[in-house]
C-alpha positions in Angstrom: 100.6 30.9 131.8 102.7 28.0 133.1 102.5 24.5 133.0 104.5 21.7 134.4 104.0 18.0 133.1 104.5 14.9 135.3 104.5 12.2 133.2 106.0 8.2 133.5 108.3 7.3 130.8 105.4 6.2 128.5 103.9 9.1 125.9 101.2 11.2 126.2 99.6 10.4 123.1 99.5 7.0 120.9 97.7 4.1 121.8 99.6 3.7 124.9 98.4 7.0 126.5 95.6 6.6 129.5 92.0 7.5 129.5 93.5 10.5 131.9 96.3 11.1 129.6 94.6 11.8 126.6 92.4 14.0 128.5 94.9 15.7 130.1 96.7 16.3 126.7 93.5 17.7 124.9 92.5 19.8 127.6 96.8 21.4 127.1 95.8 21.7 123.9 93.0 23.7 123.8 94.7 25.9 126.5 97.6 26.6 124.3 95.5 27.4 121.0 93.0 29.5 123.5 96.3 31.4 124.1 97.6 31.6 120.6 94.1 32.8 119.3 94.0 35.2 122.2 97.4 37.1 121.2 95.9 37.6 117.7 92.1 38.8 119.3 93.1 42.2 120.6 95.2 45.5 119.4 99.0 45.4 120.4 100.1 45.4 124.0 101.8 49.3 123.6 104.3 50.1 126.1 104.7 53.8 127.4 103.0 56.4 128.8 100.2 57.6 126.7 97.8 60.8 126.8 94.4 60.3 128.1 91.9 59.7 125.3 89.3 62.3 124.6 87.5 61.5 121.8 84.8 64.1 120.4 82.4 63.9 117.7 83.7 66.4 115.3 80.4 67.6 114.2 79.8 69.0 117.9 82.7 71.3 117.4 81.9 72.2 113.7 78.2 71.7 112.8 79.4 72.9 108.7 80.9 69.5 109.0 78.9 67.0 107.1 79.3 63.3 107.5 79.2 60.6 104.7 80.8 57.8 106.9 80.7 54.9 104.1 81.9 52.0 106.7 78.4 52.5 108.3 76.8 51.7 105.0 77.7 48.7 101.9 79.1 51.7 100.1 82.6 50.8 100.6 85.3 48.5 99.4 83.9 45.8 101.6 80.3 46.1 100.3 79.3 45.5 103.5 78.5 48.1 106.7 81.2 47.7 109.6 80.0 50.4 111.6 76.6 50.4 113.5 76.4 54.3 113.9 77.2 56.8 110.9 79.5 58.6 113.6 82.8 60.6 113.5 84.7 61.1 116.5 88.6 62.7 117.0 91.0 63.5 119.7 90.2 66.6 120.9 93.6 68.4 119.9 93.3 66.9 116.2 89.3 67.6 116.7 89.9 71.4 116.9 92.8 71.6 114.6 90.1 69.9 111.7 88.1 72.9 113.0 90.2 75.9 112.1 91.5 74.0 108.7 87.3 73.8 108.0 87.5 77.9 109.2 90.1 78.4 106.3 88.2 76.6 103.5 85.2 78.4 104.4 86.4 81.7 103.3 87.2 80.0 100.0 84.0 78.5 99.7 84.5 75.1 100.7 83.2 72.6 103.4 84.7 69.5 104.9 83.1 66.1 104.0 84.1 63.7 106.5 83.9 59.7 105.5 85.7 58.3 108.7 87.9 59.5 112.0 88.3 57.4 114.6 88.1 53.3 114.0 88.3 50.6 116.1 91.3 48.3 115.9 88.8 45.6 115.2 87.8 47.2 111.9 91.2 47.4 111.0 91.5 43.8 111.3 88.7 43.2 109.7 90.2 45.7 106.4 93.4 43.7 106.2 92.2 40.5 106.6 89.7 41.3 103.5 92.3 43.4 101.7 94.7 41.6 98.8 98.4 41.2 99.2 99.0 43.7 96.5 96.4 46.3 98.0 97.6 46.4 101.2 99.5 49.6 101.1 95.9 50.8 101.5 95.3 49.0 104.9 96.7 49.4 108.2 98.9 46.4 109.8 96.4 45.5 112.5 99.9 44.4 114.7 101.3 47.9 114.1 97.7 49.5 114.3 96.6 52.7 112.6 96.6 56.5 113.3 92.8 56.1 112.8 92.8 53.5 116.0 94.7 56.5 117.8 91.9 59.1 117.0 94.1 60.9 115.2 93.3 60.3 111.4 90.8 61.7 109.2 89.4 60.3 106.1 87.5 63.7 104.4 87.2 65.5 101.0 85.7 69.0 100.2 81.9 69.9 99.2 80.6 73.4 97.4 79.0 75.2 100.3 76.7 77.0 97.4 75.7 73.7 96.0 76.2 71.3 98.8 77.6 69.2 96.0 80.8 67.1 96.6 84.1 68.8 94.9 85.6 65.9 92.5 88.9 64.5 92.9 91.4 63.0 91.1 90.3 59.6 92.4 87.1 58.1 94.0 87.4 57.7 97.8 89.0 54.3 98.9 90.0 54.1 95.3 92.7 51.2 95.4 94.9 52.8 92.3 97.4 54.9 91.6 95.0 58.1 91.0 94.5 58.0 94.8 98.3 58.5 95.7 98.7 62.7 97.0 101.1 63.9 94.3 99.4 61.8 91.6 99.7 63.9 88.3 96.8 63.1 86.3 93.0 63.6 86.0 92.1 67.4 85.3 93.4 70.6 86.5 90.4 71.4 88.8 90.3 68.2 90.6 94.2 68.4 91.5 93.6 72.3 92.7 91.2 71.4 95.0 92.8 68.0 96.5 95.9 70.3 96.8 93.9 72.8 98.5 92.4 70.3 101.1 96.5 69.2 101.6 97.3 73.1 101.9 94.3 73.8 104.6 94.9 70.4 106.5 98.9 70.9 106.7 98.7 74.3 107.9 97.2 72.9 111.2 99.5 70.2 112.0 98.1 67.4 109.5 100.2 65.3 107.0 98.6 63.5 103.9 99.3 59.6 103.8 100.9 59.5 100.4 98.8 56.5 98.8 95.5 58.8 99.7 94.5 61.8 99.2 91.9 61.9 101.6 93.8 60.7 104.6 95.1 62.8 107.2 97.3 62.2 110.1 97.5 64.5 113.4 100.8 65.6 114.5 100.4 63.9 117.5 99.2 60.3 117.0 102.0 59.1 118.7 100.6 60.5 122.3 98.3 58.2 121.8 97.5 54.1 122.5 95.6 52.0 120.4 92.0 52.0 121.2 89.1 49.4 120.6 85.9 51.1 121.8 83.1 50.5 119.7 81.2 54.1 118.8 77.9 53.2 121.2 80.9 53.3 124.4 81.9 56.9 123.6 80.4 59.2 124.9 
């Protein structure tokens, strides 16, 4: 938006300003404030060519996958829900790769327990604004967006197919400590074995683990998709 201001030699502020001038100055300030807020209120403006998004529900492709969508409940690091629905989506190629990883793990007696998939950009901003400065490595900067926002990241763990119990890992999900690091050497051998088994299956299908979170995996083609801010209710 461009403004062209015509004025006399007197300033538009101060006691010498006319009533009309004060109204104009107030309106101008409001417009500039709205423009500034608007720049921060939505996803970054990305340039380039991107693939058409095709978000699919993970459980529609893999009925053995179980959901524990923490952000649809108060059982998360914020202590309050930020999703209105307990659902998990990925771009179709990433979802199909996840199914292949799941099939490999089933032969070893494990299923996938999904914590999160596609995440609207507005939720990423909530996470960033709510996280202390010394813990920012555990959340994505909304200025650049998250791979969750592109539908190409998934948070997950294993469950035992014979008992249905979640498999113990070196840390809890969303734990903001060094125990969550993908190469953390602590914990017991069985916890590390399970963590590394999950990582091996995911990496064999084109996912890469995030070094600060053993549960977070990015799909190889994440750069091909635009940052999205679509609520779950609008995904068919």
